[in-house]
N, C-alpha and C positions, 0 to 999 in steps of 0.2 A: 504492500499500498503507499502510495508515496503521503511524506509529510505534507500537512497543511503548515504555516506560518505562522494561522490561528490555534495550530493544538498542539504550540512547543510552550515547554516550561518557561522560558524565556520572554515568550509575549506575556503571559499570564502576568508573570512575577514584574514586567514593566509594567504592564500596562495600570498594575496598581500606585504608583509611583505620585499621584495625585493626592489620592488616601491616606496615604503614608503621610506624609508632610502634613500635611490638615492632623493627622491623628499625635505627631511630633510638635506641634506648636501648641496644641495644645495642650499636653500632657508635661513640656517640657515647659512651658511656660517660670511657674513659682521657680523652677531651679534654675532658669538660665537670668531670671531676675538676683538672686543672689548671687551669680556668680558674676554678673556683670558688676555690681556694684562690689566688689573684692577685687575686680582684678580696676577695678577708679580709684577703689581707696590703697592698694598699694602696687602702681602699675610695674610689671618686668620687665627687668632692666635688655629684653629678649625672650623670642618663641622659639623652640622645637621642636620639630614633629618625629615623627616615630609613624613609618608605615611598611605597607610593598602593595606591589599590583596598583587595582585602580583604586584602594585606599590614597598611596601614593600621588596620587595624579588628586585627586582630593586635597589633597598635604601643598603641591601647584596652585591649588586657584588657590588655597589657603594663605600663600605664602602676598601672593598679589591683595588678598582681602586685607592681611591684619599691616600691614607694609604699607600699605594705598591711607586706610581709615584710622587706623592706632598710629598709623607713623613707628613699631617696632621695627626692626629688622629679624628675619623668621626664616631659618633657616633647616631643612630637611638635612638629619641627623642618619650617619652609616651605624645600623644598628649589630657590624659586623665587629665593631671598634669595641663593643662587652663582649659578646657572643662570642665573639673568634679571636679577638685580640687582648681580652677580658681585663676590660679597665672601660676608664669612660670622664670624658672632662669635666671641668666642672663647672656647672650646673647651676652655682648660689644665684637666685632673685631672679632666676629664669621659669617662665611658663613652658609646660612640655606639651605638645598637645600628642596622642598617639589616637590611630583611627583606624580604625579592624571593622570586618565584617565578622568573624568569630570568637577572635577574641583570646585567642586560642595561638599562636604562633610562637612558638618557643623566644627565638630570638626579639621579637616586638618585647614579648612579655618583660624579658631580660632588660632590653635598653632601656624600656621602664621604670622598671624596679630600679636600676642603677640611675639615671636622673632624678630618681624620687628620692637615691638615698645618699645623694651627690650634692642635694639642696633646693631641688625644684618644682615647683608646684605643681603636679602631675595632671591632669585631666585623659579621662578617657571618652571618645569618642567610638560608644560598640550597640551593634547587631545585642548582641548577644551579654542581653544585662548580668547573670550569673556566670561570670565566668571567670580562668585566671587573668587575665587583664586587667577585668576590672576590681579583683584585692588584689593587684599592683598598685593600682593607681588613686592621687587620692577622693579623686570626683570621679564619677560616669555618668557621665552624657548618652541616654539611651537612642538610639536610634528609632527604636518604634518601626521598622522593616517587617517585619513575621518574619518566617520562615523563609530561606532562598533556598529553594535546592536546585536549579540549571547552576552550571558550575563558571557561567558566564552574569559577573554583578550588577543589576542592572537599578531595580528601586534602593537599593540599600549605597548604591552611590550617589543617586539625588537626596536620598535621606541625610547623608553626610556634610553635601553644598549646604543644604537647608540648616542643617544643626550649625555649621560653619557660619552660616550668613547669619542665622537669630543670637548666636553668642557677642558675636562684634559692632550686630547692632544695638545690642542690650550693652556692652561696655563702653561704646564709647558715645552713646547715646543717640545713636542718628535715628529722627523719629521716619524718615525721609525711607532710609534704607526697611526699617519695623516692617511700615506701609508696603512695601513693596512686597515684601516678602509675605505680607497674609496674604495681596493677591496671586503669589507660586498657586498653589493645589489646582483653581481654574484655570491656570495661564496652563502646568502639564496636564492637564486632560484636555484642552487645547492642542497643546503638542505631541498629544498623541496619536492626533486625528491627521495631522498634515500629510500627505502625500510627496512621499521623496521619493514616487517608484523612477524619476525620470537617473538616479543615480544609483538604482540596483540596477536598472537593464544596460548601465556602461557600465558597472563594473561587475558585468555577469559569468566575463570571462576575461576579466584581467589582471594583471599576474603582478599589478606593484602601482601605490601611489603615495601622496605626501600628502598629509595632515598638519593643516596650519591653523593655529592658533597667534592672538600674543595679547601680554596681559589676564585676565581672567581665563580668557579662552584659552592657554595653555593647557592650562590641566585639563581640559577636555576635549581638545586637540588628542593629547597623550591617550585618555581613554578611549577616544574613537579609534585609535593604531592598535590600543592592544582588542581590540572586540572585532577589528576585522581580521587578526588575528588568531586571534583562537575562537569564533566562530564563522569563521569565510574563509580559515585558509590563502589569504590575500595577504602578501605582505606589502604591511603601509608601514610609515613612517613617521613622527611625527614632528614637526618642528614651529623654533618662533618662527611668525613674518622678518623679523630683524637677523635671523639668523642661516634664511635660504639662502642668502643669495653671497655665504660664506663658503662655496663651492657644488652645492646640494642642487643649484639650479642649472651643471650640466645636465642632470637625466630630465628635465624638462620637457616635455612634448604630446604631441598627440598621442602616444601608449601611455604615458606615464602624467596621467593626469592629479589633480590638484579637488583637495578638498579641505575650503576653507572656513573658519569658523568664526564671524567678524561680531565686536561686542559696537554699540554706540558710545565710545567712549573717546580716549582722544588717541585711544591705538586706532580709530579708524577708518583716519586720513594714508597712513604710512600702510596699512594693511589693502584697502584701496588701490594705493599706487602698483604693490608687486601683482596684482591680477591684473592689472592694466600692461605690465613686463610680461607676466606669462602669459596673453591672452596677444599678445602683440610677437611672444617669437612660438606664435601659432601653439600655445596647449591650450588642454583643456580646464577650465574652472567649474566647478559645483559649490555657491557659495550658499549660506546661511548666516543672514541674517544682514545681508545687502545687496546691493544689485550693479551691475557692470556692460556694458552693453558686453556680446558673446559669452558674457559667460549664465551657467546657467544658477538658476536664483533656485534655491530649496526655502519653503515658506515656514514662516515660524510666528509663534505672537510676537507683535512688538514686547520689553521689559523694561526696566529697571538695567544698568549695564551690567550690574554685579548678578542678577536675577537671571539675566540671558540665559547664562551658561547652563545653569540646570535645564533651562527649556530649550534650550537646542538639544542636547545630549540625549534627551525627552525621545522626542524624533526621531535623530538620532539610531537610536535603540530599535523600536518598531522598525525602520529599513536594513538597517545591519542581520537583527534576526528574519526578515523578508530575504535576504541578499543570501542569507546563509543556506537556506532552504533548496532556494536556485541553484547553487551551486552545488549543489546533490546533499547536504552535508545538515546533522542533530547538530543543532546550535547550544542545545543543553547535552552534549555529552561529546563535548574534543578532545580528538585521541590526545593521551599519556598526563592528561592535568586532569587535578584535583578541588576538589570545592576547596578545603580548605589544606595550605602548602605549609609544611611545619618546618621552615627551616631556622638551621641551627645558627 
């Protein structure tokens, strides 16, 4: 029997993102309020993130979110410093954010525990509240995504982005961002209905592509590239719109397209310039969040620039699921992959 896109677990779980975020915002309101007050009273000197896979792509989003809104240097730490080299940097007066769907990866748990022991205030953003990671951290922000059985993380990724925005909006007193986040559940529902079939048709027999983002969109470009690899057996590489010109542009052409995620912020003009250059060189471009003569626009609802990445990746998930099936694959069971990766 031929697998239908609507019959996969990936489809069913990604479709839940709207209700997941709605539930999360209501359930976490009191907790996030307390954390926001704590961070205002004693701002950290820096923020460090611990994560792998899709969660690390959420951490990339967190970097731009925190550095532009809270104006505090944010960096992604290497868990192997603790798990392999058995040491820990000085974390006194820092905030350590650990993002995980399962909360069971030994290297992430060890890194979070080491950071706490070295003086960091540790927060776990985790879908499984009763997890070793929660036990290792000072505070847990539940993602409330519910069970996620498909190997490909979808609703838990959207939930991670929402939780990060919620925390930073409360921390910085950004009422405009908080109001925009309140609209996210409806926007996610609308994004899920967006038709990205031109992308699916174009990539049905493709062998590779670049996925481009900048600023808060870089994290979703990374996430989309991973999903192309793990669910579609399609090699995709994520780049910042500012970095692709440093060598990778040599591969761009009619047979090597670009998927571009554009946000309506200060990065928009640079992304538009890149798109024009690629089109002038005869390349094919698919763009979410923008338009350009000669490019194929992929529809997504308009939103606040820091909500747009969440909305765009939701529309992408439906397309990735459909593309996987179109290429004769099962997105729920990628070869050689497991839901929980227990890296040491």
